[in-house]
C-alpha positions in Angstrom: 11.7 -25.5 24.9 10.2 -23.6 22.0 6.7 -24.7 21.0 5.3 -21.6 19.4 6.7 -19.5 16.5 5.1 -16.1 15.9 5.8 -14.3 12.7 5.4 -10.6 11.8 4.1 -10.2 8.2 5.6 -7.0 6.7 9.3 -7.4 5.8 9.4 -10.9 7.4 6.9 -12.9 5.3 6.3 -10.3 2.6 8.4 -7.4 1.4 6.9 -4.0 2.2 8.9 -1.5 0.2 6.6 1.5 -0.6 9.3 3.6 -2.1 10.0 0.9 -4.7 6.2 0.7 -5.4 6.0 4.4 -6.0 9.0 4.4 -8.4 7.5 1.4 -10.2 4.7 3.8 -11.3 7.1 6.0 -13.1 8.1 8.5 -10.5 11.8 9.6 -10.2 13.4 8.8 -6.8 13.3 12.4 -5.4 9.7 12.8 -6.4 8.9 9.4 -5.0 10.5 10.3 -1.7 8.2 13.4 -1.4 5.1 11.3 -2.2 6.2 8.7 0.3 6.2 11.3 3.1 2.7 12.4 2.1 1.3 8.9 2.0 2.9 5.7 3.3 5.3 7.6 5.5 2.6 9.9 6.9 1.8 9.7 10.6 -1.7 8.7 9.8 -0.5 5.5 8.2 0.0 4.1 11.7 -3.6 4.9 12.5 -4.5 3.1 9.4 -2.7 0.0 10.7 -4.5 0.5 14.0 -7.8 0.3 12.2 -8.9 3.9 12.9 -9.2 4.7 9.2 -10.4 2.5 6.3 -8.3 2.4 3.2 -10.6 4.7 1.3 -10.9 7.2 4.2 -7.1 7.4 4.5 -6.4 8.0 0.8 -9.3 10.6 0.7 -7.4 12.5 3.5 -4.1 12.3 1.6 -5.7 13.8 -1.5 -7.4 16.5 0.4 -4.3 17.4 2.3 -2.2 17.7 -0.9 -4.2 19.4 -3.6 -1.0 20.3 -5.4 -0.2 16.6 -6.0 -3.6 15.0 -5.7 -3.4 13.5 -9.1 -0.1 11.8 -8.3 -1.6 10.5 -5.0 -4.6 9.2 -6.9 -2.1 7.3 -9.2 -0.6 5.6 -6.1 -4.1 4.8 -4.8 -5.3 3.4 -8.1 -2.1 1.3 -8.5 -3.3 -0.8 -5.6 -0.1 -1.4 -3.7 -1.1 -4.7 -2.1 -0.8 -6.3 -5.5 2.8 -5.1 -5.7 4.3 -6.6 -2.5 6.1 -9.9 -3.0 6.3 -12.9 -0.8 9.6 -13.7 0.9 9.7 -17.3 -0.2 12.4 -18.5 2.2 10.4 -17.3 5.2 7.2 -18.8 3.9 9.1 -22.1 3.5 10.4 -21.8 7.0 6.9 -21.2 8.4 5.7 -24.4 6.6 8.7 -26.3 7.9 7.8 -25.2 11.5 4.3 -26.5 10.9 5.6 -29.9 9.6 8.0 -30.1 12.6 5.1 -29.8 15.1 5.5 -26.2 16.1 2.4 -24.0 16.6 2.7 -21.0 14.2 1.0 -17.6 14.6 1.0 -14.2 13.0 1.3 -10.9 14.9 1.4 -8.0 12.6 0.7 -4.2 12.4 -1.5 -4.4 9.3 -4.8 -2.7 8.3 -7.4 -5.4 8.6 -9.0 -4.6 5.2 -5.7 -4.9 3.4 -4.7 -8.0 5.4 -7.9 -9.7 4.4 -7.3 -8.9 0.8 -3.7 -10.2 0.7 -4.6 -13.3 2.7 -7.4 -14.3 0.4 -5.9 -13.2 -2.9 -2.1 -13.1 -2.7 -0.5 -15.3 0.0 -2.1 -18.7 1.0 0.7 -19.1 3.6 -1.0 -16.5 5.8 -3.8 -19.0 6.3 -1.5 -21.8 7.3 -1.2 -20.8 10.9 -3.1 -21.7 14.1 -4.0 -18.1 14.8 -3.4 -14.4 14.1 -3.4 -11.1 15.8 -3.8 -8.2 13.2 -3.6 -4.7 14.6 -6.3 -3.2 12.5 -8.8 -5.8 13.8 -7.7 -5.4 17.4 -7.3 -1.6 17.4 -3.9 -1.8 19.0 -0.4 -1.9 17.5 3.1 -3.1 18.3 5.1 -2.3 20.4 2.2 -1.6 22.8 2.4 -4.4 25.4 -1.3 -4.9 25.1 -1.1 -6.6 21.7 1.4 -9.2 23.0 -0.7 -9.9 26.0 -3.6 -10.4 23.7 -1.6 -12.9 21.7 -0.6 -14.9 24.8 -4.1 -14.8 26.3 -6.1 -15.6 23.2 -4.1 -18.6 22.3 -3.0 -19.7 25.8 0.7 -19.4 25.0 3.4 -19.6 27.6 6.0 -16.8 26.9 9.0 -19.0 27.6 7.8 -21.5 25.0 7.2 -18.8 22.4 9.5 -17.0 20.0 8.6 -13.9 18.0 10.2 -13.0 14.7 10.0 -9.3 13.7 12.1 -6.9 11.6 11.9 -4.0 14.1 14.1 -4.2 17.3 11.6 -2.1 19.3 8.9 -4.7 18.7 11.2 -7.5 19.8 12.2 -5.6 22.9 8.6 -5.2 23.9 7.9 -8.9 23.5 11.0 -9.8 25.5 9.7 -7.6 28.4 6.8 -10.1 28.7 9.2 -13.1 28.6 8.7 -14.0 24.9 11.9 -14.9 23.1 12.7 -12.7 20.1 14.6 -12.8 16.8 15.2 -9.5 15.0 14.7 -10.5 11.3 17.4 -9.3 8.9 17.2 -12.0 6.3 16.0 -15.7 6.1 19.4 -17.3 6.6 20.1 -15.2 9.7 16.6 -16.0 11.0 17.2 -19.7 10.6 20.5 -19.5 12.3 19.1 -17.6 15.3 16.2 -20.0 15.6 18.6 -23.0 15.7 20.7 -21.3 18.3 17.7 -20.6 20.4 16.7 -24.2 20.3 
């Protein structure tokens, strides 16, 4: 019997589409793809989510590494991408429904803690409407490392068999399932609801 519902944030509760963000600033698609690889798609972005680099430290590195397009990178930095990402209303509504139906809801997300704190306080009140959260930047560990799932289970005294995790990345779901947590790979809100109903 499912008692606990754990949500990823990026591309489950909010849309994380950095290429769209870059293009919204006036860059053509091909130029935007190049800038994406130098910033949001750079290998250091994962370390940013792990909490190794602050927001300012990371963007300083990007500008220093790419003097030929430093002004363009500065434009991305100054555009403040957290204000661009939209809420996925249907998933937010589902989280609130889970709360009203007596489920315990949690967040488990790869997210820089500085940026998460900003969007939680300034953008998306639904992120505060859970019983607990594990944010990678604060814990210095990221999915799909098994340690972050164990931390979730231990900190909130969750029984794996009573817990379902919803995430858009199959590898993150597979890691959770190794520990006995039920998993739903998120494609869209309707599919998520159907999978949840089938699980119950």
